[in-house]
BATIVEX-725950 format. One line per field, with one value per atom (N, C-alpha, C): x, z negated, y; residue number from 1. Coordinates in nm, 2 decimals, m for minus. Atoms other than C-alpha are relative to their C-alpha. Layout:
N
X	X ... $
Z	Z ... $
Y	Y ... $
kese	NUM ... $
// end
This chain:
294
X	0.08 3.31 m0.05 0.05 3.24 m0.15 0.14 2.89 m0.05 0.04 2.88 0.00 0.00 2.97 m0.12 0.11 2.72 m0.13 0.13 2.45 m0.01 0.00 2.54 m0.04 0.04 2.51 m0.15 0.14 2.17 m0.08 0.09 2.05 m0.01 0.01 2.13 m0.07 0.08 1.94 m0.15 0.14 1.60 m0.10 0.12 1.27 m0.09 0.10 1.05 m0.14 0.15 0.69 m0.09 0.09 0.54 0.08 m0.06 0.63 0.06 m0.07 0.89 m0.02 0.01 0.83 0.09 m0.10 1.10 m0.01 m0.01 1.15 0.13 m0.13 1.46 0.00 m0.01 1.55 0.12 m0.11 1.80 0.09 m0.10 2.12 m0.02 0.01 2.11 0.10 m0.08 2.24 0.06 m0.07 2.49 m0.08 0.08 2.26 m0.15 0.14 1.87 m0.06 0.05 1.82 0.07 m0.07 1.90 0.12 m0.12 2.25 m0.03 0.03 2.22 0.06 m0.06 2.46 m0.07 0.09 2.24 m0.12 0.12 1.93 0.04 m0.04 2.12 0.04 m0.04 2.27 m0.12 0.12 1.94 m0.09 0.08 1.76 0.07 m0.06 2.03 m0.03 0.03 1.98 m0.14 0.14 1.60 0.00 0.00 1.67 0.07 m0.07 1.92 m0.08 0.09 1.66 m0.09 0.10 1.45 0.07 m0.07 1.71 0.07 m0.08 1.88 0.14 m0.13 2.19 0.12 m0.12 2.41 0.01 0.00 2.33 0.03 m0.04 2.51 m0.02 0.02 2.46 0.12 m0.11 2.67 m0.01 0.01 2.53 m0.13 0.11 2.29 0.00 0.02 2.14 m0.11 0.09 1.96 m0.02 0.02 1.80 m0.05 0.04 1.76 m0.12 0.12 1.41 m0.04 0.03 1.34 0.09 m0.07 1.53 m0.07 0.05 1.48 m0.01 0.02 1.35 0.07 m0.07 1.60 m0.08 0.08 1.33 m0.11 0.11 1.10 0.05 m0.05 1.14 m0.02 0.01 1.18 m0.05 0.06 0.97 0.05 m0.07 1.14 m0.09 0.09 0.90 0.09 m0.08 1.07 m0.09 0.06 0.95 0.09 m0.08 1.07 m0.02 0.02 1.12 0.03 m0.03 1.29 0.09 m0.08 1.44 0.04 m0.05 1.65 0.09 m0.08 1.88 0.13 m0.12 2.19 m0.02 0.02 2.06 m0.14 0.13 1.79 0.00 0.01 1.66 m0.10 0.10 1.49 m0.01 0.01 1.35 m0.06 0.03 1.32 m0.04 0.05 1.12 0.00 m0.01 1.20 m0.11 0.11 0.89 0.01 0.02 0.85 m0.11 0.12 0.54 m0.09 0.08 0.36 0.05 m0.06 0.60 0.14 m0.12 0.89 0.12 m0.11 1.22 0.13 m0.11 1.46 m0.05 0.03 1.45 0.12 m0.12 1.69 m0.04 0.01 1.73 0.13 m0.12 1.97 0.00 m0.01 2.09 0.09 m0.07 2.22 0.04 m0.06 2.43 0.05 m0.06 2.52 0.15 m0.14 2.90 0.03 m0.05 3.07 0.14 m0.13 3.42 m0.02 0.01 3.50 0.14 m0.12 3.77 0.02 m0.02 3.93 0.12 m0.10 4.14 m0.05 0.04 4.14 0.11 m0.09 4.30 0.10 m0.09 4.61 m0.05 0.03 4.56 0.10 m0.09 4.69 0.10 m0.09 4.98 m0.07 0.06 4.87 0.09 m0.07 5.05 m0.06 0.05 5.01 m0.11 0.10 4.68 0.04 m0.04 4.84 0.09 m0.08 5.07 m0.08 0.08 4.77 m0.08 0.08 4.59 m0.14 0.13 4.26 m0.09 0.10 3.94 0.00 m0.01 3.98 0.12 m0.12 4.32 m0.01 0.01 4.22 m0.11 0.11 3.88 0.01 m0.01 3.95 0.08 m0.08 4.21 m0.07 0.08 3.95 m0.13 0.13 3.66 m0.04 0.02 3.70 m0.05 0.04 3.64 m0.13 0.13 3.32 m0.12 0.11 2.98 m0.03 0.01 2.96 0.10 m0.11 3.24 m0.05 0.06 3.00 0.01 0.01 3.01 0.11 m0.12 3.36 m0.04 0.03 3.23 m0.11 0.10 2.92 0.05 m0.06 3.13 0.08 m0.07 3.35 m0.09 0.10 3.05 m0.06 0.06 2.90 0.11 m0.10 3.24 0.07 m0.06 3.31 m0.02 0.01 3.18 0.09 m0.08 3.41 0.13 m0.13 3.79 0.03 m0.01 3.82 0.12 m0.12 4.16 0.04 m0.03 4.23 0.15 m0.14 4.55 0.06 m0.05 4.58 m0.10 0.09 4.41 m0.14 0.14 4.03 m0.04 0.04 3.83 m0.01 0.01 3.75 0.12 m0.13 4.12 0.07 m0.08 4.22 m0.10 0.10 3.92 0.08 m0.05 4.00 0.13 m0.11 4.28 m0.04 0.04 4.17 0.11 m0.10 4.34 m0.04 0.04 4.34 m0.12 0.13 3.99 0.01 m0.02 4.09 0.03 m0.01 4.06 0.02 m0.01 4.17 m0.02 0.01 4.07 0.02 0.01 4.14 m0.11 0.11 3.85 m0.01 0.04 3.75 m0.09 0.09 3.49 0.10 m0.08 3.62 0.03 m0.03 3.63 m0.04 0.04 3.59 m0.15 0.14 3.26 m0.01 0.01 3.17 m0.14 0.12 2.90 m0.10 0.10 2.57 0.02 m0.02 2.68 0.11 m0.11 2.99 m0.04 0.03 2.87 0.02 m0.04 2.94 m0.10 0.10 2.61 0.02 m0.01 2.67 0.13 m0.13 3.03 m0.03 0.03 2.90 m0.10 0.09 2.62 0.08 m0.09 2.88 0.08 m0.08 3.09 m0.10 0.10 2.77 m0.02 0.01 2.72 0.11 m0.12 3.07 0.02 m0.02 3.06 m0.05 0.05 2.85 0.06 m0.05 3.06 0.10 m0.10 3.34 0.00 m0.01 3.26 0.00 0.01 3.18 0.11 m0.12 3.51 0.08 m0.08 3.68 m0.06 0.07 3.42 0.04 m0.03 3.49 0.14 m0.14 3.86 0.03 m0.03 3.85 m0.02 0.04 3.70 0.04 m0.05 3.87 m0.12 0.11 3.54 0.01 m0.01 3.50 m0.12 0.12 3.15 m0.10 0.10 2.85 0.06 m0.05 3.08 0.05 m0.05 3.22 m0.11 0.11 2.89 0.02 m0.01 3.03 m0.06 0.06 2.84 m0.12 0.12 2.49 0.02 m0.02 2.53 m0.10 0.08 2.32 0.02 0.00 2.33 m0.12 0.12 2.11 m0.02 0.01 2.19 0.12 m0.11 2.42 0.01 m0.02 2.55 0.12 m0.12 2.78 0.00 m0.02 2.93 0.09 m0.07 3.05 0.08 m0.08 3.34 0.06 m0.07 3.52 m0.04 0.03 3.48 0.08 m0.08 3.58 m0.05 0.04 3.57 0.01 0.00 3.46 0.08 m0.08 3.66 0.15 m0.14 3.99 0.02 m0.02 4.15 m0.03 0.04 4.00 0.04 m0.04 4.13 m0.12 0.10 3.86 0.06 m0.07 4.01 m0.11 0.10 3.78 0.05 m0.03 3.79 m0.13 0.12 3.55 0.04 m0.04 3.56 m0.08 0.07 3.30 m0.09 0.11 3.07 m0.05 0.06 2.82 m0.15 0.14 2.46 m0.04 0.04 2.47 0.02 m0.02 2.57 0.14 m0.14 2.90 m0.01 m0.01 2.99 0.13 m0.11 3.22 0.00 0.00 3.34 0.11 m0.09 3.53 0.03 m0.04 3.71 0.04 m0.04 3.74 0.08 m0.10 4.05 0.02 m0.04 4.13 0.16 m0.14 4.47 0.10 m0.09 4.63 m0.02 0.00 4.54 m0.11 0.11 4.21 m0.11 0.11 3.95 m0.13 0.12 3.64 m0.13 0.13 3.38 0.04 0.00 3.33 m0.13 0.11 3.11 m0.01 0.02 2.95 m0.12 0.10 2.75 m0.01 0.02 2.60 m0.07 0.06 2.51 m0.02 0.02 2.39 0.13 m0.12 2.70 m0.03 0.05 2.55 0.05 m0.04 2.69 m0.12 0.12 2.44 m0.04 0.05 2.22 m0.03 0.02 2.18 m0.15 $
Z	0.10 m1.21 0.07 m0.06 m1.14 m0.02 0.00 m1.09 m0.15 0.13 m1.43 m0.11 0.09 m1.62 0.03 m0.04 m1.42 m0.05 0.04 m1.50 m0.16 0.15 m1.88 m0.03 0.01 m1.86 0.03 m0.03 m1.69 m0.11 0.11 m1.97 m0.12 0.11 m2.22 0.04 m0.04 m2.02 0.01 0.02 m2.16 0.08 m0.06 m1.98 m0.11 0.09 m2.16 0.03 m0.03 m2.18 m0.04 0.07 m2.41 m0.10 0.11 m2.69 m0.10 0.10 m2.90 0.02 m0.03 m2.72 0.13 m0.11 m2.49 0.03 m0.04 m2.29 0.06 m0.05 m2.21 0.05 m0.05 m2.01 m0.07 0.07 m2.12 0.11 m0.07 m1.98 m0.01 0.01 m1.89 m0.11 0.13 m2.21 0.02 0.01 m2.26 m0.08 0.09 m2.52 0.03 m0.04 m2.49 m0.10 0.07 m2.68 0.03 m0.03 m2.64 m0.09 0.07 m2.74 m0.11 0.11 m3.08 0.02 m0.03 m2.98 0.10 m0.09 m2.69 m0.06 0.06 m2.90 m0.10 0.08 m3.16 0.07 m0.08 m2.89 0.06 m0.06 m2.72 m0.10 0.11 m3.05 m0.04 0.04 m3.13 0.11 m0.11 m2.78 m0.03 0.01 m2.85 m0.12 0.12 m3.19 0.04 m0.04 m3.03 0.09 m0.09 m2.77 m0.07 0.08 m3.05 m0.09 0.09 m3.22 0.09 m0.08 m3.10 0.04 m0.05 m2.90 m0.09 0.09 m3.17 m0.12 0.11 m3.41 0.05 m0.05 m3.36 m0.12 0.11 m3.55 m0.09 0.09 m3.86 m0.07 0.06 m3.98 0.05 m0.03 m3.90 m0.08 0.07 m4.09 0.07 m0.09 m3.91 m0.05 0.02 m3.94 0.13 m0.11 m3.68 m0.06 0.06 m3.74 0.07 m0.08 m3.45 0.12 m0.12 m3.15 0.11 m0.11 m2.85 0.13 m0.13 m2.51 0.11 m0.11 m2.24 0.12 m0.12 m1.98 m0.01 0.02 m2.12 m0.04 0.05 m2.17 m0.15 0.14 m2.52 m0.01 0.03 m2.64 m0.13 0.11 m2.89 m0.05 0.06 m3.12 m0.10 0.09 m3.30 m0.09 0.10 m3.62 m0.04 0.04 m3.70 m0.15 0.15 m4.08 m0.06 0.06 m4.16 0.09 m0.06 m4.00 m0.10 0.10 m4.24 0.07 m0.06 m4.19 0.06 m0.05 m4.14 0.04 m0.03 m4.13 0.06 m0.04 m3.96 0.00 0.02 m4.01 0.09 m0.09 m3.77 m0.02 0.01 m3.79 0.14 m0.13 m3.48 m0.02 0.00 m3.44 0.14 m0.13 m3.14 0.01 m0.01 m3.02 0.14 m0.12 m2.78 m0.03 0.02 m2.72 m0.12 0.11 m2.98 m0.14 0.13 m3.26 m0.01 0.02 m3.41 0.00 m0.01 m3.33 m0.07 0.05 m3.47 m0.07 0.08 m3.72 m0.02 0.03 m3.74 m0.06 0.05 m3.95 0.03 m0.04 m3.84 m0.05 0.06 m3.99 0.10 m0.09 m3.78 m0.08 0.06 m3.88 0.10 m0.08 m3.72 m0.05 0.03 m3.71 m0.11 0.10 m4.01 m0.04 0.06 m4.15 m0.14 0.13 m4.47 m0.04 0.04 m4.68 0.09 m0.10 m4.48 m0.05 0.01 m4.54 0.06 m0.05 m4.41 m0.03 0.01 m4.44 0.13 m0.12 m4.21 0.09 m0.09 m3.90 m0.02 0.02 m3.93 0.12 m0.12 m3.71 0.10 m0.11 m3.38 0.12 m0.12 m3.05 0.10 m0.11 m2.74 0.07 m0.08 m2.57 0.14 m0.14 m2.23 0.00 0.00 m2.34 m0.03 0.04 m2.44 0.12 m0.11 m2.22 0.01 m0.02 m2.07 m0.02 0.02 m2.12 0.12 m0.12 m1.76 0.00 0.03 m1.86 m0.11 0.12 m2.19 0.01 0.01 m2.15 0.08 m0.08 m1.87 m0.07 0.07 m2.09 m0.09 0.11 m2.34 0.05 m0.05 m2.11 m0.04 0.03 m2.18 m0.14 0.14 m2.55 m0.04 0.02 m2.51 0.00 0.00 m2.55 0.14 m0.13 m2.18 0.08 m0.07 m1.93 0.06 m0.06 m1.78 m0.09 0.10 m2.11 0.03 m0.03 m2.02 0.11 m0.11 m1.69 m0.05 0.05 m1.86 m0.09 0.09 m2.13 0.09 m0.08 m1.86 0.07 m0.06 m1.68 m0.10 0.10 m2.00 m0.04 0.04 m2.07 0.11 m0.11 m1.73 m0.02 0.03 m1.85 m0.10 0.10 m2.14 0.00 0.00 m2.13 m0.15 0.14 m2.47 m0.01 0.01 m2.57 m0.15 0.13 m2.88 m0.03 0.04 m3.07 m0.03 0.03 m3.20 0.07 m0.07 m3.08 m0.06 0.05 m3.10 m0.07 0.08 m3.32 0.08 m0.09 m3.03 0.04 m0.04 m2.97 m0.11 0.11 m3.31 m0.09 0.08 m3.42 m0.09 0.10 m3.74 m0.07 0.06 m3.84 m0.08 0.08 m4.12 0.00 0.00 m4.10 m0.08 0.07 m4.27 0.06 m0.05 m4.25 0.05 m0.06 m4.03 0.15 m0.14 m3.66 0.06 m0.07 m3.43 0.14 m0.15 m3.08 0.04 m0.07 m2.85 0.10 m0.10 m2.63 0.06 m0.07 m2.38 0.11 m0.11 m2.10 0.12 m0.11 m1.78 0.11 m0.09 m1.61 m0.07 0.05 m1.68 m0.01 0.02 m1.81 0.06 m0.07 m1.58 0.02 m0.04 m1.46 m0.12 0.11 m1.66 m0.12 0.12 m1.88 m0.09 0.08 m2.01 m0.10 0.12 m2.34 m0.12 0.12 m2.70 m0.04 0.04 m2.76 0.07 m0.08 m2.48 m0.05 0.04 m2.61 m0.14 0.13 m2.97 0.02 m0.03 m2.83 0.06 m0.06 m2.62 m0.11 0.11 m2.94 m0.09 0.08 m3.12 0.08 m0.08 m2.83 m0.03 0.02 m2.86 m0.15 0.15 m3.25 m0.04 0.03 m3.25 0.07 m0.08 m3.02 m0.08 0.06 m3.24 m0.16 0.15 m3.60 m0.09 0.08 m3.74 0.03 m0.02 m3.60 m0.12 0.12 m3.93 m0.09 0.08 m4.11 0.06 m0.07 m3.85 m0.03 0.02 m3.89 m0.13 0.15 m4.27 m0.01 0.02 m4.21 0.12 m0.12 m3.88 0.09 m0.08 m3.70 0.14 m0.13 m3.33 0.04 m0.04 m3.34 0.09 m0.08 m3.12 0.13 m0.13 m2.81 0.00 0.01 m2.94 m0.07 0.05 m3.11 m0.15 0.14 m3.47 m0.10 0.09 m3.61 0.08 m0.04 m3.56 m0.06 0.05 m3.58 0.06 m0.04 m3.56 m0.09 0.09 m3.69 m0.08 0.09 m3.98 m0.02 0.01 m4.05 0.05 m0.07 m3.91 m0.05 0.04 m4.06 0.06 m0.05 m3.91 m0.05 0.04 m4.01 0.10 m0.11 m3.74 m0.06 0.07 m3.88 0.09 m0.08 m3.59 0.15 m0.15 m3.21 0.06 m0.08 m2.98 0.14 m0.14 m2.61 0.02 m0.02 m2.53 0.12 m0.12 m2.20 m0.03 0.04 m2.40 m0.10 0.09 m2.60 m0.15 0.14 m2.94 m0.07 0.08 m3.21 m0.10 0.09 m3.39 m0.09 0.10 m3.71 m0.09 0.08 m3.90 m0.10 0.10 m4.21 m0.07 0.07 m4.41 m0.15 0.14 m4.79 m0.06 0.06 m4.85 0.10 m0.07 m4.71 m0.09 0.10 m4.89 0.05 m0.02 m4.86 0.15 m0.14 m4.48 0.06 m0.04 m4.45 m0.02 0.01 m4.39 0.01 m0.01 m4.45 0.07 m0.07 m4.23 0.00 m0.02 m4.23 0.09 m0.11 m3.96 0.00 m0.02 m3.88 0.15 m0.14 m3.53 0.00 m0.01 m3.47 0.14 m0.12 m3.18 0.02 m0.02 m3.01 m0.07 0.07 m3.18 m0.15 0.15 m3.53 m0.08 0.08 m3.62 m0.03 0.04 m3.81 0.05 m0.07 m3.59 m0.06 0.04 m3.72 m0.11 0.09 m4.01 0.02 m0.04 m3.97 m0.11 0.09 m4.21 0.06 m0.05 m4.10 m0.08 0.05 m4.26 0.11 m0.11 m4.03 m0.05 0.02 m4.03 0.04 m0.04 m4.02 m0.06 0.05 m4.06 0.08 m0.07 m3.99 0.05 m0.06 m3.76 m0.10 0.08 m3.96 0.10 m0.08 m3.84 0.05 $
Y	0.07 1.42 m0.13 0.13 1.05 m0.02 0.03 0.91 m0.04 0.05 0.74 0.11 m0.11 1.05 0.10 m0.09 1.26 m0.06 0.07 1.00 0.02 m0.02 1.02 0.14 m0.14 1.40 0.03 m0.01 1.37 m0.06 0.06 1.14 0.10 m0.10 1.42 0.13 m0.11 1.67 m0.03 0.05 1.59 0.08 m0.07 1.67 0.06 m0.07 1.92 m0.04 0.04 1.78 0.11 m0.10 2.04 0.07 m0.06 2.27 m0.09 0.09 2.08 m0.14 0.14 1.76 m0.03 0.03 1.61 m0.15 0.14 1.29 m0.03 0.04 1.10 m0.15 0.14 0.78 m0.06 0.07 0.52 m0.06 0.07 0.38 m0.15 0.14 0.01 m0.05 0.04 m0.17 m0.13 0.13 m0.45 m0.10 0.07 m0.58 0.04 m0.03 m0.59 0.10 m0.12 m0.26 0.12 m0.13 0.10 0.02 m0.03 0.20 0.11 m0.10 0.38 0.14 m0.13 0.65 0.09 m0.07 0.74 0.07 m0.06 0.79 0.11 m0.11 0.99 0.13 m0.12 1.22 0.06 m0.06 1.27 0.07 m0.06 1.34 0.14 m0.13 1.61 0.10 m0.09 1.76 0.06 m0.04 1.78 0.11 m0.09 1.95 0.14 m0.12 2.20 0.09 m0.08 2.31 0.09 m0.08 2.46 0.10 m0.10 2.68 0.10 m0.10 3.00 m0.04 0.04 2.97 0.03 m0.03 3.12 m0.09 0.09 2.84 m0.14 0.14 2.51 m0.10 0.09 2.19 m0.02 0.03 2.14 m0.13 0.13 1.82 m0.07 0.07 1.54 m0.13 0.12 1.25 m0.08 0.07 0.97 m0.15 0.14 0.62 m0.06 0.08 0.36 m0.09 0.07 0.21 m0.12 0.11 m0.02 m0.01 0.00 m0.15 0.07 m0.07 0.07 m0.08 0.08 m0.07 0.08 m0.07 0.03 0.02 m0.01 m0.01 0.10 m0.10 0.26 0.13 m0.14 0.64 0.01 m0.02 0.77 0.15 m0.14 1.07 0.06 m0.07 1.31 0.11 m0.10 1.51 0.08 m0.08 1.80 0.08 m0.08 1.96 0.11 m0.11 2.31 0.02 0.01 2.26 0.14 m0.13 2.59 0.09 m0.10 2.90 0.11 m0.10 3.11 0.10 m0.10 3.40 m0.05 0.06 3.18 m0.15 0.15 2.82 m0.02 0.05 2.63 m0.15 0.15 2.27 m0.05 0.07 2.04 m0.15 0.15 1.69 m0.05 0.06 1.47 m0.14 0.14 1.15 m0.05 0.06 0.93 m0.11 0.09 0.73 m0.07 0.09 0.44 m0.10 0.09 0.24 0.02 m0.05 0.44 m0.02 0.02 0.36 0.07 m0.06 0.55 m0.10 0.09 0.39 0.07 m0.08 0.67 0.13 m0.12 0.95 0.08 m0.08 1.24 0.14 m0.13 1.55 0.07 m0.08 1.82 0.14 m0.14 2.15 0.08 m0.08 2.44 0.13 m0.12 2.75 0.10 m0.11 3.08 0.01 m0.01 3.12 0.10 m0.09 3.28 m0.03 0.03 3.31 m0.05 0.05 3.13 m0.07 0.07 2.95 m0.13 0.11 2.68 m0.09 0.10 2.36 m0.13 0.13 2.00 m0.10 0.11 1.66 0.01 0.00 1.62 m0.12 0.10 1.42 m0.12 0.11 1.06 m0.03 0.03 0.93 m0.09 0.09 0.78 0.02 m0.02 0.72 0.08 m0.08 0.93 m0.08 0.08 0.82 m0.04 0.03 0.83 m0.13 0.13 0.53 m0.12 0.11 0.31 m0.06 0.06 0.06 0.04 m0.04 0.15 m0.12 0.11 m0.06 m0.09 0.08 m0.18 m0.10 0.08 m0.32 m0.10 0.09 m0.47 m0.10 0.09 m0.62 m0.13 0.13 m0.88 m0.10 0.10 m1.04 m0.08 0.08 m1.15 m0.05 0.04 m1.23 m0.14 0.14 m1.60 m0.03 0.02 m1.55 0.06 m0.07 m1.35 m0.11 0.10 m1.52 m0.03 0.03 m1.49 0.08 m0.07 m1.39 0.14 m0.12 m1.12 0.11 m0.11 m0.93 0.10 m0.09 m0.79 0.10 m0.09 m0.65 0.10 m0.09 m0.51 0.11 m0.10 m0.34 0.10 m0.10 m0.18 0.09 m0.09 m0.05 0.10 m0.09 0.09 0.11 m0.10 0.27 0.08 m0.07 0.41 0.15 m0.15 0.75 0.05 m0.04 0.75 m0.09 0.06 0.67 m0.02 0.04 0.48 m0.09 0.07 0.35 m0.04 0.05 0.13 0.02 m0.01 0.21 m0.14 0.13 m0.14 m0.10 0.09 m0.46 0.01 m0.01 m0.45 m0.13 0.12 m0.69 m0.13 0.12 m0.93 m0.06 0.06 m0.98 m0.08 0.07 m1.11 m0.07 0.07 m1.33 m0.10 0.09 m1.53 0.06 m0.06 m1.30 0.13 m0.12 m1.06 0.11 m0.11 m0.72 0.11 m0.12 m0.39 0.06 m0.04 m0.25 0.15 m0.13 0.04 m0.01 0.00 0.12 0.14 m0.13 0.40 m0.01 m0.01 0.49 0.14 m0.12 0.78 0.00 0.00 0.89 0.14 m0.13 1.16 m0.05 0.04 1.16 m0.02 0.05 1.01 0.10 m0.12 1.35 0.13 m0.13 1.72 0.02 m0.04 1.85 0.14 m0.12 2.14 0.05 m0.06 2.37 0.02 m0.03 2.40 m0.09 0.09 2.10 0.05 m0.04 2.29 0.09 m0.09 2.43 m0.07 0.07 2.36 m0.10 0.09 2.18 m0.14 0.12 1.92 m0.07 0.06 1.86 m0.07 0.06 1.79 m0.12 0.12 1.56 m0.11 0.11 1.37 m0.07 0.06 1.32 m0.08 0.07 1.20 m0.14 0.12 0.95 m0.10 0.10 0.80 m0.05 0.03 0.81 m0.14 0.13 0.49 m0.12 0.11 0.29 m0.10 0.08 0.17 0.01 m0.03 0.28 m0.13 0.12 m0.07 m0.09 0.09 m0.22 m0.02 0.02 m0.16 m0.10 0.11 m0.38 m0.13 0.13 m0.66 m0.03 0.03 m0.63 m0.06 0.05 m0.68 m0.15 0.14 m1.03 m0.08 0.07 m1.13 m0.04 0.03 m1.12 0.08 m0.06 m1.03 0.08 m0.07 m0.91 m0.07 0.06 m0.97 m0.05 0.04 m1.00 m0.14 0.14 m1.34 m0.08 0.07 m1.44 m0.04 0.04 m1.46 0.10 m0.09 m1.16 0.06 m0.08 m1.00 0.14 m0.14 m0.63 0.11 m0.11 m0.32 0.12 m0.12 0.04 0.02 m0.03 0.12 0.15 m0.15 0.49 0.06 m0.07 0.75 0.14 m0.14 1.08 0.06 m0.07 1.34 0.14 m0.14 1.67 0.06 m0.06 1.90 0.12 m0.10 2.11 0.11 m0.09 2.27 m0.03 0.02 2.31 m0.12 0.11 2.02 0.01 0.02 1.94 m0.15 0.14 1.59 m0.05 0.04 1.59 0.02 0.00 1.64 m0.10 0.12 1.36 0.03 m0.01 1.31 m0.13 0.12 1.07 m0.04 0.05 0.86 m0.10 0.07 0.73 m0.06 0.05 0.49 m0.10 0.10 0.27 m0.05 0.06 0.05 m0.02 0.02 0.08 m0.12 0.12 m0.21 m0.06 0.08 m0.48 m0.09 0.09 m0.68 m0.01 0.01 m0.81 0.00 m0.01 m0.84 0.14 m0.14 m0.47 0.04 m0.06 m0.29 0.15 m0.14 0.07 0.04 m0.06 0.27 0.15 m0.14 0.62 0.04 m0.05 0.81 0.14 m0.14 1.13 0.01 m0.03 1.28 0.12 m0.12 1.50 0.03 m0.04 1.71 m0.03 0.05 1.63 0.09 m0.09 1.94 m0.01 0.03 1.80 0.06 m0.06 1.98 m0.11 0.10 1.78 0.06 m0.06 1.84 m0.07 0.06 1.58 m0.11 0.11 1.35 m0.09 0.09 1.04 m0.11 0.11 0.78 m0.08 0.08 0.48 m0.13 0.14 0.16 m0.07 0.08 m0.12 m0.14 0.14 m0.48 m0.06 0.09 m0.71 m0.13 0.12 m1.05 m0.12 0.13 m1.39 m0.08 0.06 m1.57 m0.13 0.12 m1.82 m0.11 0.13 m2.18 0.00 $
kese	1 1 1 2 2 2 3 3 3 4 4 4 5 5 5 6 6 6 7 7 7 8 8 8 9 9 9 10 10 10 11 11 11 12 12 12 13 13 13 14 14 14 15 15 15 16 16 16 17 17 17 18 18 18 19 19 19 20 20 20 21 21 21 22 22 22 23 23 23 24 24 24 25 25 25 26 26 26 27 27 27 28 28 28 29 29 29 30 30 30 31 31 31 32 32 32 33 33 33 34 34 34 35 35 35 36 36 36 37 37 37 38 38 38 39 39 39 40 40 40 41 41 41 42 42 42 43 43 43 44 44 44 45 45 45 46 46 46 47 47 47 48 48 48 49 49 49 50 50 50 51 51 51 52 52 52 53 53 53 54 54 54 55 55 55 56 56 56 57 57 57 58 58 58 59 59 59 60 60 60 61 61 61 62 62 62 63 63 63 64 64 64 65 65 65 66 66 66 67 67 67 68 68 68 69 69 69 70 70 70 71 71 71 72 72 72 73 73 73 74 74 74 75 75 75 76 76 76 77 77 77 78 78 78 79 79 79 80 80 80 81 81 81 82 82 82 83 83 83 84 84 84 85 85 85 86 86 86 87 87 87 88 88 88 89 89 89 90 90 90 91 91 91 92 92 92 93 93 93 94 94 94 95 95 95 96 96 96 97 97 97 98 98 98 99 99 99 100 100 100 101 101 101 102 102 102 103 103 103 104 104 104 105 105 105 106 106 106 107 107 107 108 108 108 109 109 109 110 110 110 111 111 111 112 112 112 113 113 113 114 114 114 115 115 115 116 116 116 117 117 117 118 118 118 119 119 119 120 120 120 121 121 121 122 122 122 123 123 123 124 124 124 125 125 125 126 126 126 127 127 127 128 128 128 129 129 129 130 130 130 131 131 131 132 132 132 133 133 133 134 134 134 135 135 135 136 136 136 137 137 137 138 138 138 139 139 139 140 140 140 141 141 141 142 142 142 143 143 143 144 144 144 145 145 145 146 146 146 147 147 147 148 148 148 149 149 149 150 150 150 151 151 151 152 152 152 153 153 153 154 154 154 155 155 155 156 156 156 157 157 157 158 158 158 159 159 159 160 160 160 161 161 161 162 162 162 163 163 163 164 164 164 165 165 165 166 166 166 167 167 167 168 168 168 169 169 169 170 170 170 171 171 171 172 172 172 173 173 173 174 174 174 175 175 175 176 176 176 177 177 177 178 178 178 179 179 179 180 180 180 181 181 181 182 182 182 183 183 183 184 184 184 185 185 185 186 186 186 187 187 187 188 188 188 189 189 189 190 190 190 191 191 191 192 192 192 193 193 193 194 194 194 195 195 195 196 196 196 197 197 197 198 198 198 199 199 199 200 200 200 201 201 201 202 202 202 203 203 203 204 204 204 205 205 205 206 206 206 207 207 207 208 208 208 209 209 209 210 210 210 211 211 211 212 212 212 213 213 213 214 214 214 215 215 215 216 216 216 217 217 217 218 218 218 219 219 219 220 220 220 221 221 221 222 222 222 223 223 223 224 224 224 225 225 225 226 226 226 227 227 227 228 228 228 229 229 229 230 230 230 231 231 231 232 232 232 233 233 233 234 234 234 235 235 235 236 236 236 237 237 237 238 238 238 239 239 239 240 240 240 241 241 241 242 242 242 243 243 243 244 244 244 245 245 245 246 246 246 247 247 247 248 248 248 249 249 249 250 250 250 251 251 251 252 252 252 253 253 253 254 254 254 255 255 255 256 256 256 257 257 257 258 258 258 259 259 259 260 260 260 261 261 261 262 262 262 263 263 263 264 264 264 265 265 265 266 266 266 267 267 267 268 268 268 269 269 269 270 270 270 271 271 271 272 272 272 273 273 273 274 274 274 275 275 275 276 276 276 277 277 277 278 278 278 279 279 279 280 280 280 281 281 281 282 282 282 283 283 283 284 284 284 285 285 285 286 286 286 287 287 287 288 288 288 289 289 289 290 290 290 291 291 291 292 292 292 293 293 293 294 294 294 $
// end
């Protein structure tokens, strides 16, 4: 396990301050706010700490309320809304500097058998044949708002091996494309020891789910995003449904599309498939996608 992945796993191992109150640190961010996927993953960890081990999250719904300060710890307050025979519900509020920055509601279920069907996995090339971020990002460093952005992005993604199936938005600025994006991802090494449990793998998938979800919105308009300075973007809300088990250290296909954008907002929905074709997670997010004003 490399140092960057170990650091990410430590970020998800929250400190317990008091009954149902937890504290987490932040990873240095490429932009001057906490990465939304980190806050969502940590909030889910906090919620999971308050339910029995036999109940795993099956859905979460969340809102990003304020930009997080990467230089300060985040406190997560958990409310135990309900504990039923099969389901449990938790509400989490993330607080910094005395103000809520993030709100999450999550539902948990004990395993049971049931009717089963799923959409088929879309076609995608073998992830091993695709270029890594270290091979892709330096080629476009000159087009970013600052050449150092490429280096910062590579540092931020050393814990996750993320590979685009087609060219990313920042590579085709000015060329509108089909509003769809695909990436393969997995952690940059095996998740082992005390971290190797179903909750951690679901929280790692939550962390990554916010990385590329709005790409499909950008592609529809030939925009490169904040990296090239032609769009101001931020997550507004984020919802996930966990259907089947997954391992974040094995290849997962993240297939995303955007049905609409308007009013300075864009909607994106995604599906995460295991390499053997099982639909593991569904995701929907709306975000600010705003052309900078003069």
